[in-house]
C-alpha positions as CSV (number, residue, x, y, z in Angstrom):
1,M,46.5,-8.2,-57.6
2,N,45.8,-5.1,-59.5
3,P,44.7,-2.3,-57.1
4,G,42.6,-0.6,-59.8
5,G,40.6,-3.7,-60.7
6,G,41.8,-6.5,-58.4
7,M,40.0,-9.7,-57.6
8,D,37.1,-9.5,-55.4
9,M,37.8,-12.3,-52.8
10,Q,34.2,-12.3,-51.6
11,A,33.0,-13.0,-55.2
12,I,35.5,-15.8,-55.5
13,L,34.4,-17.3,-52.3
14,Q,30.8,-17.1,-53.3
15,Q,31.6,-18.8,-56.6
16,A,33.5,-21.6,-54.8
17,Q,30.5,-22.0,-52.5
18,Q,28.1,-22.2,-55.4
19,M,30.3,-24.7,-57.1
20,Q,30.3,-26.9,-54.0
21,Q,26.5,-26.7,-53.8
22,Q,26.3,-27.7,-57.4
23,L,28.6,-30.6,-56.8
24,M,26.6,-31.8,-53.8
25,A,23.4,-31.5,-55.8
26,A,24.9,-33.5,-58.7
27,Q,26.1,-36.2,-56.4
28,Q,22.6,-36.4,-54.8
29,E,21.0,-36.7,-58.2
30,L,23.4,-39.6,-59.0
31,D,22.6,-41.3,-55.7
32,E,18.9,-41.1,-56.5
33,A,19.2,-42.0,-60.2
34,K,18.3,-45.5,-61.5
35,V,19.4,-46.7,-64.9
36,E,18.7,-49.9,-66.7
37,G,20.9,-52.0,-68.9
38,T,19.4,-54.8,-71.0
39,S,20.6,-57.7,-73.1
40,G,19.2,-60.6,-75.2
41,G,16.4,-58.4,-76.5
42,G,15.2,-57.7,-73.0
43,L,15.7,-61.2,-71.6
44,V,17.9,-59.7,-68.9
45,T,17.4,-56.3,-67.3
46,V,19.8,-54.9,-64.8
47,T,19.0,-51.8,-62.6
48,V,22.0,-49.8,-61.5
49,S,22.3,-46.7,-59.3
50,G,23.8,-43.5,-60.8
51,R,26.9,-44.3,-58.8
52,G,27.2,-47.7,-60.5
53,T,25.9,-50.1,-57.9
54,V,23.9,-53.0,-59.2
55,E,20.6,-52.9,-57.5
56,D,18.4,-55.4,-59.3
57,I,18.6,-58.1,-61.9
58,K,15.5,-59.5,-63.7
59,I,15.7,-62.6,-65.9
60,D,12.9,-63.5,-68.2
61,P,11.9,-67.1,-67.8
62,K,12.2,-67.5,-71.6
63,A,16.0,-67.3,-71.1
64,I,15.9,-70.7,-69.5
65,D,15.9,-73.9,-71.6
66,P,14.6,-76.6,-69.3
67,D,16.1,-79.3,-71.6
68,D,19.7,-78.0,-71.2
69,A,20.3,-76.5,-67.7
70,S,24.1,-76.2,-68.3
71,E,23.7,-74.3,-71.5
72,S,21.0,-72.1,-69.9
73,A,23.2,-71.3,-67.0
74,Q,26.0,-70.1,-69.2
75,T,23.7,-68.2,-71.5
76,I,22.1,-66.4,-68.5
77,A,25.5,-65.6,-67.1
78,D,26.6,-64.1,-70.4
79,L,23.3,-62.1,-70.7
80,V,23.7,-60.8,-67.2
81,L,27.2,-59.7,-67.9
82,A,26.2,-58.0,-71.1
83,A,23.3,-56.2,-69.3
84,I,25.6,-54.9,-66.6
85,R,28.0,-53.6,-69.2
86,D,25.1,-51.9,-70.9
87,A,24.0,-50.3,-67.7
88,E,27.6,-49.2,-66.9
89,R,27.7,-47.4,-70.2
90,V,24.5,-45.5,-69.4
91,V,25.8,-44.7,-65.9
92,E,29.0,-43.3,-67.4
93,E,27.0,-41.0,-69.7
94,L,24.8,-39.9,-66.8
95,Q,27.8,-39.2,-64.6
96,Q,29.4,-37.2,-67.4
97,Q,26.2,-35.2,-67.9
98,K,25.9,-34.4,-64.2
99,M,29.5,-34.1,-63.2
100,G,31.3,-33.1,-66.4
101,P,30.7,-29.3,-66.2
102,L,31.8,-29.3,-62.5
103,A,34.9,-31.4,-63.3
104,E,36.1,-28.6,-65.5
105,G,36.8,-26.6,-62.4
106,L,36.0,-22.9,-61.7
107,G,36.2,-22.1,-65.4
108,G,33.1,-24.1,-66.0
109,M,31.0,-22.0,-63.6
110,P,28.4,-19.7,-64.9
111,G,29.4,-16.1,-64.5
112,G,33.0,-17.0,-64.0
113,G,34.0,-13.4,-64.4
114,M,35.7,-13.5,-67.7
115,P,34.5,-14.1,-71.3
116,G,34.3,-17.9,-71.7
117,G,34.3,-18.7,-68.0
118,G,37.7,-18.3,-66.4
119,M,38.9,-16.6,-63.3
120,P,40.6,-13.3,-63.6
121,G,44.4,-13.6,-63.0
122,L,44.4,-17.4,-63.1
123,P,44.6,-18.6,-66.7
124,G,42.9,-21.9,-67.2
125,F,40.6,-21.5,-64.2
């Protein structure tokens, strides 16, 4: 530490506490978020939480061919899988949006104390 301009431990602790609060808020937003994935031009819609848990699947009756149950079953399975993958892609984007800045560590915090973020005395933080 530099006695003339050393680190202010209180400020560092406050920044860490702010970051923890931001992380908790982002996690809460992900818990509450609902995203949809679709396939087959909307024949199948999957609702997924921001954490990636499948919560609902809707299948349009038009996806079912009553004359070919076996083919319909395989088609629906494929459409459900495609819709889940679509929803997973949206969840990844949402998670990156909410958690990305926090995952960068202390350097990503607003007012990090140095130009460009960073923590004084700790390069890369």
